[in-house]
N, C-alpha and C positions, 0 to 999 in steps of 0.2 A: 802743635806738634806736627812734624812732617809725616807723610804717609809711609807705611812700611815698605813701599816700593822703592824708597830711597836707597835701600841696600843693594839694589840691582844696578844703580847708576855707576857708570865707569869711574866717576870721581870718588866714589865711596870705596872702591875696591882696595885702595892703598891701606885703608884702615882695617879691612876684614879678611881679605884674601889670604888664605893659609895661616890665619892667626892661630897661634899655639904650636906651630911647627918649628919655631925658633926658640932657643932658650932665652932670648931677649924679650920675647912676648910675655907680658904679665897682665893679669886682670884680677880685680877684686870686686866683690859685690856686697851690698848691704841688704839684709833681710829683716822684715818685720812680720812676725807671725807666719813665717814660712813663705812670704811673698817677697820677690825681689823688688826693691824700691829705689836702688841706686847702683851705679857701677862706675868703675874707673879702669882704664886700660892704658898700657904703654907699650910702645915698640919703637925700634929704630926704623924709620920710614921716610921716604921723600915726600912729605906732605907740606902744607903751607907753613908749618912751624919748624921745618927742618933746619937744623943748625949744622950738624956734621954727623959722621958715622959713629960717633961715640956719645951721642946725646939722644936718648929716647924722647919721643914726643908722647904726650899724654892727652887723653880726652876723658871727660866724665859727664855723667848725667844722673839726675834724680827725678823721680816722679814729682810733678808739681805739688801734690798734696803732702809730700814729705820734705819740701824745701824749708829752709830757715829753722831746721831742727838739729843742725850740727852733723848731719849724715855726710854731706859733701866734705866738710872739714875733716871728719874722721877718716873717710876714704883717702883723701889727699895726704893726710899725715902718715897713714899706713903705707901708701904707695911710695912716698918720699923715703920712708925708712927702709922699705923693701929694696928700692933701687940703690940706696946708699950701701946697703949690705952687699948688693950685687956689684959694687965698685963704680957706680956712676956718680959723678960729682955734681951733675946738674940734669935738669929735665927741661923740655920745651913744651909750652902749652900749644896744642894743636888748635887751629882756628877754623 
């Protein structure tokens, strides 16, 4: 796992700077017993997965101990549904 200092890297700012200030920014979390164990987020940004200004990029993560339990699949399915309702026909996976 990368150190928490990665959030201060210039390259990481496209993913986090001002997140939530745009109606296009969306995030979902997975909780187990009140602890956050996974997250997925999407926004239109000029990242490595950028396609165009009408295609949100998404990224996701789950704690290692909670992988292979369907949590990531559930988060992805919910985000796909959420973005479809918002009018997006496709998403790009951020790398």
